[in-house]
C-alpha positions in Angstrom: 16.1 -11.7 23.9 13.2 -10.2 22.1 11.0 -8.0 24.2 8.0 -7.8 21.9 7.4 -4.4 23.5 6.1 -2.3 20.7 5.1 1.3 20.7 2.9 2.5 17.8 1.7 6.0 17.3 0.2 8.3 14.6 2.6 10.9 13.3 2.5 13.7 10.7 5.6 14.4 8.6 7.5 13.3 5.6 10.0 10.6 4.8 12.2 9.9 1.9 12.3 6.4 0.5 13.6 4.8 -2.7 10.8 6.4 -4.8 11.2 9.9 -3.2 9.3 11.8 -0.6 6.0 10.6 0.9 3.7 11.6 3.8 4.5 9.7 7.0 1.4 8.7 9.0 2.6 6.2 11.6 5.7 5.3 13.7 6.5 1.9 15.2 9.3 1.6 17.8 10.5 -1.8 19.1 13.5 -3.8 20.2 14.2 -6.9 18.2 16.8 -8.7 16.0 17.9 -6.4 13.2 17.6 -7.3 9.6 20.7 -5.5 8.5 22.6 -4.0 11.4 25.5 -6.0 12.8 24.2 -6.1 16.4 22.3 -9.0 18.1 19.4 -6.6 19.1 18.6 -3.1 18.0 16.0 -0.4 18.7 14.0 -0.4 15.5 12.0 2.6 14.2 9.7 2.3 11.2 8.1 5.4 9.8 5.3 4.5 7.3 2.3 5.5 5.4 0.2 2.3 5.2 -2.1 3.8 2.6 0.7 3.9 0.1 1.8 0.3 0.5 5.1 -1.3 1.7 7.4 0.9 -0.3 6.3 4.0 1.7 8.6 3.1 4.7 11.7 4.4 6.3 13.4 2.0 8.7 16.1 2.5 11.3 18.0 -0.1 13.3 20.1 1.5 16.0 22.3 0.1 18.7 21.3 1.0 22.2 23.8 3.8 22.7 22.9 5.4 19.3 19.2 5.2 20.1 19.6 6.9 23.5 21.9 9.6 22.0 19.3 10.2 19.2 16.4 10.5 21.8 18.5 12.9 23.9 19.4 15.0 20.8 15.7 15.2 19.8 14.8 16.3 23.3 17.5 18.9 23.4 16.5 20.3 20.0 12.9 20.5 21.0 13.8 22.1 24.3 15.6 24.9 22.5 12.8 25.5 20.1 10.6 28.6 20.7 7.2 27.8 22.1 4.5 27.3 19.4 7.0 27.2 16.5 6.3 23.6 15.7 2.6 23.8 16.4 2.0 26.7 13.9 0.6 26.7 10.5 1.2 23.7 8.1 2.3 23.8 4.5 1.3 21.5 1.7 4.8 20.0 1.4 5.0 16.2 2.0 1.3 15.6 1.3 
């Protein structure tokens, strides 16, 4: 069953695609049928820069257990990061 529940948010970072590194500007998260993964449904994450066209995209299709484990690992890593470290000055890398 497709949920059609989609979360879309602006992000700032970098992704590496077939043509190399590019600035990532938006993330889309949704549950749907995968294109490539062997599961019936997956949690899909697309990281894109729409200004650069369709090739500026990194896509993930994760089974439910992997998606939950990834979310928990991200939360643990952020929880162990000193306050303010990720909110500090930015560099020009990935722009």
